[in-house]
MILOLUM-432403 format. One record per residue (C-alpha): residue number from 1; residue in three letters; x, y, z. Coordinates in pm, whole numbers. Each point is the difference from the previous one (the first is absolute). Example, Ala and Ser with C-alpha at 12.3 -4.5 7.8 and 13.67 -1.06 7.14 Angstrom:
2
- resi | resn | c1 | c2 | c3
- 1 | ALA | 1230 | -450 | 780
- 2 | SER | 137 | 344 | -66
This chain:
160
- resi | resn | c1 | c2 | c3
- 1 | MET | -572 | 3034 | 1090
- 2 | ALA | -110 | 178 | -316
- 3 | LEU | 59 | 369 | -42
- 4 | THR | -321 | 199 | -7
- 5 | GLY | -90 | 104 | -352
- 6 | CYS | 243 | -248 | -157
- 7 | SER | -212 | -309 | -31
- 8 | CYS | -140 | -157 | -313
- 9 | GLY | -288 | 250 | 14
- 10 | GLY | 250 | 277 | -74
- 11 | GLY | 98 | -167 | -325
- 12 | VAL | -364 | -42 | -97
- 13 | LEU | -65 | 364 | 84
- 14 | ALA | 298 | 110 | -208
- 15 | THR | -128 | -206 | -294
- 16 | ALA | -343 | 160 | 32
- 17 | LEU | 159 | 345 | 11
- 18 | VAL | 199 | -77 | -315
- 19 | ALA | -317 | -109 | -177
- 20 | LEU | -183 | 316 | 106
- 21 | LEU | 285 | 234 | -78
- 22 | LEU | 34 | -132 | -351
- 23 | LEU | -329 | 168 | -78
- 24 | PRO | 22 | 367 | -100
- 25 | ALA | -59 | 257 | 273
- 26 | HIS | -325 | 134 | -145
- 27 | TYR | -168 | -332 | 94
- 28 | TYR | 79 | 69 | 367
- 29 | VAL | -71 | 372 | -1
- 30 | PRO | -255 | 79 | -272
- 31 | GLU | 8 | 377 | 57
- 32 | LEU | 374 | 15 | -64
- 33 | GLU | 61 | 206 | -311
- 34 | GLU | 230 | -142 | -253
- 35 | THR | 263 | 240 | -117
- 36 | THR | 41 | -117 | -357
- 37 | GLY | 72 | 342 | -139
- 38 | ILE | 311 | 110 | -174
- 39 | ALA | 291 | 29 | 232
- 40 | SER | 105 | 351 | 87
- 41 | PRO | 342 | 113 | -118
- 42 | GLU | 135 | 19 | 356
- 43 | ARG | -74 | -373 | 48
- 44 | ASP | 195 | -98 | -305
- 45 | SER | 328 | -121 | 129
- 46 | TRP | 214 | -311 | -20
- 47 | LEU | -258 | -177 | 219
- 48 | ASN | -330 | -10 | -180
- 49 | PHE | -232 | -110 | 281
- 50 | ASP | -364 | 1 | -111
- 51 | CYS | -143 | -230 | 271
- 52 | PRO | -276 | 126 | 225
- 53 | PRO | 124 | 73 | 355
- 54 | PHE | -255 | -234 | 158
- 55 | ASP | 132 | -292 | -208
- 56 | VAL | 356 | 88 | 102
- 57 | LEU | -105 | 10 | 367
- 58 | LEU | -173 | -338 | -24
- 59 | ALA | 297 | -155 | -181
- 60 | THR | 237 | 138 | 265
- 61 | LEU | -219 | -135 | 280
- 62 | LEU | -9 | -337 | -174
- 63 | ALA | 379 | -7 | -31
- 64 | VAL | 42 | 95 | 367
- 65 | TRP | -257 | -258 | 105
- 66 | ALA | 170 | -273 | -205
- 67 | THR | 337 | 92 | 152
- 68 | VAL | -140 | -13 | 354
- 69 | VAL | -167 | -336 | -64
- 70 | TYR | 323 | -139 | -148
- 71 | LEU | 206 | 125 | 295
- 72 | CYS | -247 | -145 | 253
- 73 | ASP | 2 | -336 | -179
- 74 | TRP | 381 | 3 | -15
- 75 | ILE | 28 | 84 | 372
- 76 | GLN | -251 | -268 | 91
- 77 | ARG | 181 | -257 | -217
- 78 | LYS | 336 | 82 | 164
- 79 | LEU | -154 | -25 | 347
- 80 | MET | -153 | -336 | -86
- 81 | GLU | 333 | -125 | -138
- 82 | ARG | 168 | 92 | 328
- 83 | ARG | -272 | -172 | 199
- 84 | ILE | 26 | -312 | -216
- 85 | LEU | 378 | -7 | 47
- 86 | LYS | -42 | 30 | 378
- 87 | VAL | -264 | -273 | 5
- 88 | ASN | 222 | -227 | -213
- 89 | GLU | 294 | 60 | 234
- 90 | HIS | -218 | -74 | 303
- 91 | LEU | -132 | -317 | -164
- 92 | ARG | 354 | -110 | -84
- 93 | GLU | 106 | 53 | 363
- 94 | CYS | -305 | -191 | 124
- 95 | GLY | 78 | -285 | -240
- 96 | ASP | 360 | -14 | 124
- 97 | ARG | -116 | -3 | 363
- 98 | LEU | -251 | -273 | -82
- 99 | ARG | 268 | -211 | -169
- 100 | LEU | 231 | 41 | 301
- 101 | TRP | -282 | -92 | 238
- 102 | ASP | -85 | -304 | -214
- 103 | GLU | 363 | -116 | 0
- 104 | ARG | 20 | 43 | 377
- 105 | GLN | -327 | -187 | 41
- 106 | GLU | 133 | -287 | -213
- 107 | ARG | 316 | -17 | 214
- 108 | VAL | -211 | -5 | 318
- 109 | GLU | -220 | -276 | -142
- 110 | ALA | 307 | -203 | -103
- 111 | THR | 145 | 43 | 350
- 112 | LEU | -330 | -108 | 155
- 113 | ARG | -11 | -309 | -223
- 114 | LEU | 360 | -81 | 101
- 115 | VAL | -84 | 42 | 371
- 116 | GLN | -314 | -208 | -40
- 117 | SER | 198 | -276 | -172
- 118 | ALA | 273 | 9 | 266
- 119 | THR | -261 | -5 | 277
- 120 | GLY | -170 | -297 | -163
- 121 | GLU | 330 | -187 | -25
- 122 | TYR | 84 | 82 | 362
- 123 | ASN | -341 | -117 | 118
- 124 | LEU | 34 | -323 | -199
- 125 | LEU | 346 | -63 | 145
- 126 | ALA | -120 | 68 | 355
- 127 | TRP | -300 | -229 | -50
- 128 | LEU | 221 | -279 | -136
- 129 | LEU | 242 | 34 | 291
- 130 | LEU | -281 | -11 | 256
- 131 | ARG | -158 | -298 | -171
- 132 | ARG | 332 | -182 | -14
- 133 | ARG | 57 | 66 | 367
- 134 | ARG | -343 | -133 | 90
- 135 | LEU | 41 | -311 | -212
- 136 | LEU | 350 | -94 | 128
- 137 | PRO | 19 | -305 | 226
- 138 | ALA | 65 | 63 | 364
- 139 | ALA | 371 | -55 | -36
- 140 | SER | 239 | 182 | 216
- 141 | PRO | 141 | 314 | -150
- 142 | VAL | 350 | -3 | -131
- 143 | CYS | 112 | 301 | 197
- 144 | PHE | -72 | 93 | 358
- 145 | PHE | -121 | 345 | -108
- 146 | ASP | -259 | -152 | -229
- 147 | LYS | -183 | -148 | 297
- 148 | ASP | -310 | 158 | 131
- 149 | LEU | -28 | 95 | 364
- 150 | ASP | -247 | -282 | 56
- 151 | ASP | 252 | -251 | -138
- 152 | ILE | 274 | 125 | 233
- 153 | ASP | -224 | -23 | 308
- 154 | ALA | -127 | -345 | -93
- 155 | GLU | 343 | -166 | -25
- 156 | PRO | 118 | -179 | 310
- 157 | THR | 305 | 137 | 162
- 158 | HIS | 287 | -235 | 64
- 159 | ASP | 142 | 6 | 347
- 160 | VAL | 359 | -63 | 32
């Protein structure tokens, strides 16, 4: 958010003011009398100041205006630097979170591939066992507990 009065237009305005204020004051105010007479004895001092007061006023206003524009630009630059630092910090945190999420996602995908592979192997093993069982000849099972219920009921009982 730019400070009001501190945008690029302020710099252009200050440049225009400098260009205008470099002209002598009688161009701005034609009826202003120039005091080019001999200085009075009471004005003779260590500071010989022969500038017209209007020129001094305009130069002072220009200096104040330039100072205000500089301060506004400096404040705006410092605020923007702080905002940029905050945005960079936020982007760094977002990048770190994104990297962590990506690593977690890769681990989840690796786990899913492992589960899918194990499930495929289990299904293949189960299919092979069922196929083997179906293709075996009708031989009697080795162990009594391997018999099906139908096999137990079908065997004749021996009477003693």
